[in-house]
N, C-alpha and C positions, 0 to 999 in steps of 0.2 A: 775372206783372205785368197788370194790369188794359190791357184795350182800349185806350180811352183816354187811360187815361196813357201804354202804347207809342203812339200816334203823336204825342200832344206828342211824346214826346224823339226822338220820331223825325222829325218836323222844326227842332225845337233843334239835334240833330243835324249835320242838314239845309243848315241857317241859315250853322255854324260850317263844314263843312267845305266847303263852295264859292268862302268866299273866298277860302280858302288852296291852293286846286286853283286859282284862278282867278292870283294869286299865284303860284304856283311854276310851271306847267304849261300859262302864256299865257308866259311869256319865252322856255321849253325850245323849247314848240315853234315863234315868232317865229325861234331858236337858227336849224332844220336848216330852213324853208322858202329854197325856191331862190330866189334873188336876185328875180328875175320879181316871182312870188308876193308876197314880207315888204314892196314897196314898195307891194301891193296893201291888206293890212292895215294898220288904222285901228285904231288905240288907244286912243283919246277917244272911239271911237262902240264899238265895244265891249266900254270899261268904261259907257257909258252900258246896252245892255243888258241887262247883265249886273247890273245896280244894278237895276233893273228889273226883272226874273226873282229880284233875291236880295230886295229890301223887300215889290214886292205876288202873283206871285205864289205865292211855297214859302208868307206866310202863310197867304193865302183857303185853297188848299187845306190846309194843316197845320191852317184849324180847322175848314176843312168837316168833315173827316175827322173828325177828333176829338168837332165834336156829334150826328153822326151817332151813331157807335161811344157814344157816351153819349144816345144817344136807344133808340136800340136797347135796351141795359142796362138799360135803366129797366121800370117795371110798366107804360107803358102800348107801349112797344114792342112789350113780351117780348107783349104782348095778344096784338096786336097781327101781331106775325109771326104765331101758331100759333091765329089767326082764319082760318077758311076756309067762312065761311058765303055769301062773295059769288064761290066758283068754281063755275062754270058750264062 
């Protein structure tokens, strides 16, 4: 499998797995917290942070990895990777 496609698949998988982890693991962790710490847990704040990461950060990083891998596979990227004229 080519690297750009692999980065795309990994990004989509991360975007699917992270909500499942939040839905399943967050309540389990909350149950096992001591009561003093559980009172400090703030589900709406944690959910907002999670949604921000899920909707903004992961797609941007995935797009950057995908575009960089496509560029390195292209003719211009291969040519520039092999060009050693400016190395001193």
